[in-house]
C-alpha positions, 0 to 999 in steps of 0.5 A: 500500500502507498499513501500517494495516489498520483505523483508527477515530476516534471510531467509533460506531454506534447502531441506535436513535433513542432513544440506544442505542449498540452502539459508541461513541467507538472509536479505535484503529489496527490495523497491516497483517499482524497476526493480531488477537484481538477479544474481549469479552462478548456484546453488547459491540459486536464484531459491530458493529465487524466489520460497520462494517469490512466496509462492511455498515453505516455509522457513526453517528458518527466514521469508519473506514478499511480498508486506507487507504480507505473500507470500501466501496472496499476490498471487493475486498481484504476478506473477511468471514465472519459468524456465521450463515455466509450461503450459497446453500442450493440450490447445491452446494459446487462451484457455490459455489466456482465462484461465488466464482471468478466474483465475484473474477476475477484474485484467486481462489485455486482450489487453496486454496479447494478444499483448505479446502472438501474437508477432512474428506472433504466431498463437493463435490457436496453441496448447502449446505442438506444440510451441518452447521453445521461443514461450512457454516463450512468452505465459508464459510472456503474462499470467504473464503480463496479470495478471497485478501484483504488483510484477513480479518474473522471473526466467531466462525469456529470456534464450530460446529467440533469440536476437530480441525477447529478445529485444522486450519482455524486452521492454514490461517488462520495459513498464509495470514497467513504466506504472503501477509501477510494481516491477520486480525481474529477474534472468539472467546470461546476465549481460549486458542485466540487466545493461540496464534495472535494477536499483537494484541488488541482488547478491547471492553466496553460498546461501547468499546475497553478494550485495543488493541495488540500482545499482547506490549506489553500484557502487558509493560505489566501486572504480576500481583502477590501478597502479604500484604494488610497487611504492613509491607513490602508493603501494599495502600497501596503500590499507590497510585501505580500503575493497579490494574486488578483487586484481590482479597483472599483471607484475608490474601493480595492478588492484583492486576493493575496497570500500574506507574507505576514501581518497585513497593515492597514484597515482592510476588511479581511475574509477567507475566500470561497473555493469559487473566488480562489479558482476564478482569481487564479484563472483571471490572473494566469501570471500569478505565482503558482502554489503547491502545498504538500499535505503528505509531509508534515514538514512540507513548506509551500512551493511558490513559483512564477510561471 
């Protein structure tokens, strides 16, 4: 057993001989047992990162290990649900689940797979080609959860689901994580949904990791401040010693997200940012220094780099 689910060191992937990189110089460590939100704009490299962890593509530089070994060797303990939910269209739902059982002898959880697949009244005798996008998502998640993986990689898993189905299947994922200690990495653009479910964050932008760490630690490392833009007791210049992720002035009021390097001078109103505020500020400020917090080592220190 290992206490690390995924570890990347200088990881990069190029799909072009002309130097176009989907992912570059990514270094992070994801502890086992976390539910990790993988966020970033379209084209940031999220799908590439998941494919590398799933062993579907090989890195162009650096390395990635999964559950302490090469991704290809960890395949029996890993499940991956891609955005397009690839399934055999000619099979029925029941035949698809039987295939999952045949491919995963000794690990298959038939009860969980059938419960997830049959939710919302889905007919198990229906052929996959006749299913809606949301129903295909349900079957793909049933296959993944039935495998009872140690690491579950999900690329935009809830995009095709209605709100009720999203709530139900998110509950099934969280129950699996709690019962079996499953590590889940889930990419999504719905930040509020992730805030209620995830305890770890990987924010990717422009092919690089911008933020990595437990969400509580990342939020605690930032402060949201508001106050007069120019005042004798609290001016923009007072922020000089601190890392300013984003600063916006509206009229005479300044709002900024900072990483304090010590006490904040002045009469700022201070609050801890929400996950959404943290993510949006970093997405709007792609040149802000990256921050990686290692939650595994008690002696770890924040690693801050400029990218």
